[in-house]
C-alpha positions as CSV (number, residue, x, y, z in Angstrom):
1,M,-4.4,-2.3,-19.7
2,G,-6.9,-2.2,-22.4
3,E,-9.7,-0.1,-23.9
4,V,-12.9,-1.6,-25.1
5,Q,-15.8,0.6,-26.4
6,D,-15.1,3.8,-24.4
7,E,-14.0,1.7,-21.3
8,L,-10.5,2.1,-19.8
9,V,-9.3,-0.9,-17.8
10,I,-6.0,-0.6,-15.9
11,R,-4.5,-3.7,-14.3
12,P,-1.4,-3.9,-12.0
13,D,2.1,-4.0,-13.4
14,F,2.3,-7.8,-13.0
15,Q,6.1,-8.1,-13.6
16,A,7.0,-5.4,-10.9
17,G,4.5,-7.0,-8.5
18,L,6.0,-10.4,-9.0
19,I,9.5,-9.1,-8.3
20,V,8.3,-7.6,-5.0
21,L,6.7,-10.9,-4.0
22,V,9.8,-12.9,-4.8
23,V,12.0,-10.4,-2.8
24,M,9.5,-10.8,0.1
25,A,9.6,-14.6,-0.1
26,V,13.4,-14.6,-0.1
27,A,13.6,-12.1,2.8
28,G,11.1,-14.1,4.8
29,A,13.0,-17.4,4.2
30,G,16.3,-15.7,5.1
31,I,14.9,-14.2,8.4
32,V,13.4,-17.6,9.4
33,A,16.7,-19.4,8.6
34,A,18.7,-16.8,10.6
35,I,16.3,-17.3,13.6
36,L,16.6,-21.1,13.4
37,I,20.4,-21.0,13.0
38,G,20.8,-18.5,15.9
39,D,20.0,-18.8,19.5
40,A,16.5,-17.2,19.3
41,P,13.6,-19.3,20.4
42,T,12.0,-21.2,17.5
43,V,8.6,-19.6,18.3
44,F,10.0,-16.4,16.6
45,A,10.7,-18.4,13.4
46,L,7.0,-19.6,13.5
47,I,5.7,-16.1,14.0
48,V,7.9,-14.6,11.2
49,G,7.2,-17.5,8.9
50,G,3.5,-17.3,9.6
51,L,3.5,-13.6,8.9
52,F,5.1,-14.0,5.5
53,A,2.9,-17.1,4.8
54,V,-0.1,-14.8,5.1
55,L,1.4,-11.7,3.4
56,I,2.6,-13.4,0.2
57,P,-0.7,-15.0,-0.8
58,L,-2.4,-11.7,0.0
59,G,0.0,-10.0,-2.3
60,I,-0.7,-12.5,-5.1
61,G,-4.4,-12.0,-4.6
62,S,-4.0,-8.3,-4.8
63,L,-2.0,-8.6,-7.9
64,L,-4.6,-10.8,-9.6
65,S,-7.8,-9.0,-8.4
66,A,-6.8,-5.3,-8.5
67,R,-8.0,-3.2,-11.4
68,I,-9.4,0.2,-12.2
69,T,-12.2,0.5,-14.7
70,L,-13.4,3.8,-16.1
71,T,-16.6,3.9,-18.2
72,A,-18.7,6.8,-19.5
73,E,-20.9,6.5,-16.3
74,E,-18.6,5.4,-13.5
75,L,-15.1,4.8,-12.0
76,V,-14.7,1.4,-10.3
77,V,-11.6,0.8,-8.2
78,Q,-11.3,-2.9,-7.1
79,G,-8.9,-4.4,-4.7
80,L,-8.6,-7.7,-3.0
81,F,-11.3,-7.1,-0.3
82,F,-13.2,-4.1,-1.7
83,R,-14.8,-2.6,-4.7
84,K,-15.6,1.1,-4.9
85,R,-18.0,2.4,-7.5
86,L,-18.2,6.2,-8.1
87,P,-20.5,8.0,-10.6
88,R,-18.3,10.0,-12.9
89,S,-20.5,13.0,-12.3
90,R,-19.2,13.2,-8.6
91,I,-15.6,13.4,-9.7
92,A,-14.5,17.0,-9.8
93,E,-10.7,16.9,-9.3
94,V,-7.7,14.6,-9.0
95,V,-4.6,15.2,-6.9
96,R,-1.5,13.4,-8.0
97,A,1.3,13.1,-5.5
98,S,4.5,11.1,-5.1
99,I,4.6,10.5,-1.4
100,T,7.9,9.4,0.1
101,A,8.3,6.5,2.5
102,P,10.3,6.9,5.7
103,R,13.3,5.0,4.4
104,G,13.3,6.5,0.9
105,G,11.5,5.7,-2.3
106,A,8.3,7.4,-3.4
107,G,5.0,5.9,-4.4
108,M,2.6,7.7,-6.8
109,N,-0.9,8.2,-5.4
110,L,-4.0,9.5,-7.1
111,F,-6.6,11.2,-4.8
112,V,-10.0,11.4,-6.5
113,L,-12.0,14.3,-5.0
114,D,-15.6,15.6,-5.2
115,A,-16.6,19.2,-5.7
116,Q,-16.1,20.0,-2.0
117,R,-12.6,18.5,-2.2
118,A,-13.6,15.6,-0.1
119,L,-11.8,12.3,-0.8
120,L,-13.9,9.8,-2.9
121,V,-11.2,7.2,-3.4
122,R,-7.4,6.9,-3.2
123,V,-5.5,4.9,-5.8
124,Q,-2.2,3.6,-4.5
125,G,0.0,3.8,-7.5
126,S,2.5,1.2,-6.4
127,L,0.6,-1.5,-8.2
128,Y,0.2,0.4,-11.5
129,A,2.6,1.7,-14.1
130,R,2.9,5.5,-14.0
131,E,2.0,5.7,-17.7
132,D,-1.3,3.9,-17.0
133,L,-2.1,6.3,-14.1
134,A,-1.3,9.3,-16.4
135,R,-3.7,7.8,-18.9
136,L,-6.4,7.5,-16.3
137,V,-6.0,11.1,-15.2
138,D,-6.2,12.2,-18.9
139,A,-9.3,10.1,-19.4
140,L,-11.1,11.5,-16.3
141,A,-10.8,15.0,-17.9
142,V,-11.0,16.9,-14.6
143,P,-8.6,19.4,-13.1
144,C,-5.4,17.8,-11.8
145,S,-3.1,19.3,-9.2
146,G,-0.4,18.1,-6.8
147,P,3.1,18.8,-5.6
148,E,5.8,19.2,-8.3
149,G,8.2,16.6,-6.7
150,P,8.1,13.9,-4.1
151,V,6.9,15.0,-0.6
152,N,6.5,13.2,2.7
153,A,3.0,12.6,4.0
154,K,3.2,15.4,6.7
155,E,4.2,18.0,4.1
156,F,1.5,16.8,1.7
157,A,-1.2,17.1,4.5
158,K,-0.4,20.8,5.1
159,T,-1.4,21.6,1.5
160,Y,-4.1,18.9,1.1
161,P,-5.6,18.3,4.6
162,G,-7.6,15.2,5.2
163,L,-6.2,13.1,2.3
164,V,-3.6,11.1,4.2
165,S,-4.0,9.4,7.6
166,W,-2.4,10.3,10.9
167,V,-0.5,7.0,10.7
168,E,1.1,8.0,7.4
169,Q,2.0,11.4,8.7
170,H,3.7,10.0,11.8
171,P,5.3,6.7,10.7
172,Y,8.1,6.8,13.3
173,R,5.6,7.0,16.2
174,L,3.8,4.0,14.9
175,G,7.2,2.2,14.5
176,F,8.1,3.0,18.1
177,V,4.8,1.6,19.3
178,I,5.3,-1.6,17.3
179,A,8.9,-2.0,18.4
180,G,7.8,-1.6,22.0
181,V,5.1,-4.3,21.7
182,V,7.6,-6.6,20.0
183,C,10.1,-6.0,22.8
184,V,7.4,-6.7,25.5
185,V,6.4,-9.9,23.7
186,A,10.0,-11.0,23.3
187,M,10.7,-10.4,27.0
188,A,7.6,-12.3,28.0
189,V,8.6,-15.3,25.8
190,A,12.1,-15.2,27.3
191,L,10.8,-15.1,30.9
192,V,8.4,-17.9,30.2
193,S,11.2,-20.0,28.6
194,I,13.6,-19.3,31.6
195,A,10.8,-20.1,34.1
196,T,10.0,-23.4,32.4
197,T,13.7,-24.5,32.1
198,A,14.5,-23.7,35.7
């Protein structure tokens, strides 16, 4: 992060992001190896390997391209596939929340709102150091609110409606749908493999 002539630029915490990517790569390699060693069809190894082969470069791209820039005139939030520019005059409030994931852990989020409390942009804090996000909130110089401690998305939505998606509020329902689709695909692959070997 650096400041140049009234400009605040926040970049991702590269070291933390690199650790996550290495863990993902090791986990992906371990899962693929377990599939190949076990009795599962090798097509599963290709699917899982392909998924991680896409996710890891996307993670590296996000780490390298993401940044938040605050100038006297605007706030620019840039990600891998998007760039959102907001005039500072539209920013009326920031909501800071540590939203817990279903399996534990909490990620800091900043919700930048307009005067009608409509969401202008959401900053996923998982890429950035907490100190940098606090510095951004201070530099915006608008009212900041939010829950005192970590909350899940459903609890957060009761107090701040419209800021988190339905999917975030119901992660287990989404998980069940994904698990159901995976089971159907696995059964289809198994039936096809049985039919072709018979």
